[in-house]
C-alpha positions in Angstrom: -19.4 7.3 -7.7 -18.3 5.4 -10.8 -15.1 6.6 -12.3 -15.4 7.1 -16.1 -11.8 6.2 -16.6 -12.2 2.8 -14.9 -13.4 0.2 -17.3 -14.8 -2.9 -15.6 -13.4 -5.0 -18.4 -9.8 -3.8 -17.7 -7.5 -6.5 -16.3 -7.6 -6.7 -12.6 -3.9 -6.0 -12.3 -4.0 -2.7 -14.1 -7.0 -1.6 -11.9 -5.1 -2.6 -8.7 -2.1 -0.7 -9.8 -4.0 2.4 -10.7 -6.0 2.3 -7.4 -2.8 1.8 -5.4 -1.1 4.8 -7.1 -4.2 6.9 -6.4 -4.2 5.8 -2.8 -0.5 6.5 -2.3 -0.9 10.0 -3.9 -3.8 10.7 -1.5 -1.8 9.6 1.5 1.0 11.9 0.3 -1.3 14.9 -0.1 -3.2 14.4 3.2 -0.5 13.0 5.3 -1.6 11.5 8.6 -5.1 12.8 8.2 -5.8 10.2 5.5 -7.5 7.0 6.8 -5.0 4.7 5.1 -1.8 6.4 6.5 -1.7 4.8 9.9 -2.3 1.2 8.8 0.3 1.5 6.0 2.8 2.9 8.4 2.0 0.2 10.9 2.6 -2.4 8.2 5.9 -0.8 7.3 7.0 -1.0 11.0 6.0 -4.6 11.3 7.8 -5.4 8.1 10.9 -3.6 9.3 10.9 -5.6 12.6 10.4 -8.8 10.6 13.4 -7.8 8.5 15.6 -7.6 11.5 14.7 -11.2 12.4 15.1 -12.7 8.9 18.7 -13.1 7.9 18.3 -12.5 4.2 15.8 -9.7 4.3 16.9 -6.4 5.8 14.7 -3.9 7.7 14.5 -1.6 4.6 13.2 -4.4 2.4 10.9 -5.6 5.1 9.5 -2.2 5.7 8.8 -1.7 2.0 7.2 -5.1 1.8 5.0 -4.5 4.9 3.9 -1.1 3.6 3.1 -2.5 0.2 1.1 -5.3 1.6 -1.0 -3.0 3.8 -1.5 -0.6 0.9 -2.7 -3.6 -1.2 -5.1 -4.7 1.7 -6.5 -1.1 1.8 -7.1 -1.0 -1.9 -8.4 -4.6 -2.2 -9.7 -5.8 1.2 
């Protein structure tokens, strides 16, 4: 189960980024069948609604932020 490319001594930021990229690729390959797809899309929808309410942030930026936050929570709960 251990990935030989992942070194436990790597900085946590590079591991989070590589794990998030792998998760995003898996979501792209499997589509809605991937277990992380629905929570990430829900986060994007909530972020977009919050973007409508906030005057500075638009729905696009809010959606991206919501999806990014949920992806982060899926990678590092």
